[in-house]
C-alpha positions as CSV (number, residue, x, y, z in Angstrom):
1,M,-13.1,-0.5,-27.6
2,S,-11.3,2.6,-26.5
3,T,-7.5,3.0,-25.9
4,G,-5.5,5.5,-24.1
5,T,-3.4,6.2,-21.1
6,E,-4.7,6.8,-17.6
7,L,-2.7,8.4,-14.8
8,P,-4.0,7.2,-11.4
9,H,-3.8,9.1,-8.1
10,Y,-3.2,7.2,-4.9
11,T,-3.7,7.9,-1.2
12,I,-2.6,5.6,1.5
13,S,-2.9,5.6,5.3
14,S,-1.7,3.1,7.9
15,D,-2.1,2.5,11.6
16,F,0.0,0.0,13.5
17,T,-0.7,-2.0,16.6
18,V,1.5,-4.4,18.6
19,G,-0.2,-7.2,20.6
20,A,0.9,-8.5,24.0
21,D,2.6,-11.3,22.1
22,G,4.8,-8.8,20.2
23,V,3.1,-9.4,16.9
24,S,2.5,-6.3,14.9
25,S,-0.6,-5.6,12.7
26,V,-1.3,-2.8,10.3
27,H,-4.7,-1.4,9.3
28,M,-4.2,0.0,5.8
29,K,-6.4,2.1,3.6
30,L,-5.4,2.5,-0.1
31,T,-7.4,4.5,-2.6
32,Q,-7.0,4.6,-6.4
33,S,-8.8,7.4,-8.2
34,N,-9.0,9.4,-11.4
35,V,-9.2,6.2,-13.6
36,S,-12.0,4.3,-15.4
37,K,-13.7,1.3,-14.0
38,D,-11.7,-1.0,-16.2
39,F,-8.3,0.2,-15.0
40,V,-6.3,-2.3,-13.0
41,M,-3.0,-1.9,-11.2
42,R,-0.8,-4.3,-9.3
43,I,0.8,-2.2,-6.5
44,P,3.7,-3.2,-4.3
45,L,3.5,-2.1,-0.7
46,Y,6.6,-1.4,1.3
47,L,7.0,-1.4,5.1
48,Q,9.4,1.2,6.6
49,L,10.6,0.5,10.1
50,K,11.7,3.1,12.6
51,N,15.3,2.0,12.0
52,D,14.7,3.2,8.4
53,K,14.9,-0.3,6.9
54,V,12.4,-0.8,4.0
55,A,11.1,-4.0,2.5
56,C,8.4,-5.0,0.1
57,I,5.8,-6.8,2.1
58,A,2.9,-7.4,-0.3
59,Y,1.3,-6.8,-3.6
60,V,-2.3,-5.7,-4.0
61,V,-4.4,-5.5,-7.1
62,I,-6.9,-2.6,-7.3
63,H,-9.6,-2.1,-9.9
64,G,-11.0,1.3,-11.1
65,S,-11.6,4.1,-8.6
66,D,-11.8,1.9,-5.5
67,T,-10.4,1.6,-1.9
68,I,-8.8,-1.3,-0.2
69,D,-9.4,-1.1,3.6
70,Q,-8.0,-4.0,5.5
71,T,-6.0,-5.2,8.5
72,F,-3.3,-7.8,8.3
73,S,-0.6,-9.3,10.5
74,L,3.1,-8.3,10.0
75,G,4.4,-10.8,12.6
76,K,7.2,-10.0,15.0
77,L,9.3,-7.1,13.6
78,P,13.0,-6.4,14.3
79,S,12.2,-2.7,14.8
80,P,8.9,-0.9,15.3
81,A,6.9,-0.2,12.2
82,K,6.9,3.4,11.0
83,T,4.8,3.6,7.8
84,I,3.5,1.8,4.7
85,L,5.0,3.3,1.6
86,L,3.6,3.4,-1.9
87,N,5.7,3.8,-5.0
88,Y,9.0,3.6,-3.0
89,N,11.0,2.5,-6.0
90,A,9.0,4.6,-8.5
91,D,7.7,1.2,-9.7
92,I,4.1,2.2,-10.5
93,L,2.5,4.6,-12.8
94,S,0.9,7.5,-10.8
95,D,0.6,11.2,-10.6
96,N,2.1,11.3,-7.1
């Protein structure tokens, strides 16, 4: 068994759509790299609206050097979505 500290690198992208019913969706792609296959991180995701309000909307768990690529509903938002933020409160270990 080996021990040590790993410092992951993250990249994230997001695209938003709003349906005719006013419900917003986001397609998000989150990649974790520079870690071993056994490395696991629980990552909070934050939504920033165009009015600059920010809220934690989800937690995702990612294993090793992998990518999460998914679309999910955000419901009806009080302001248009601006971006998905990672490490907004410096709450994860990362090199970025």
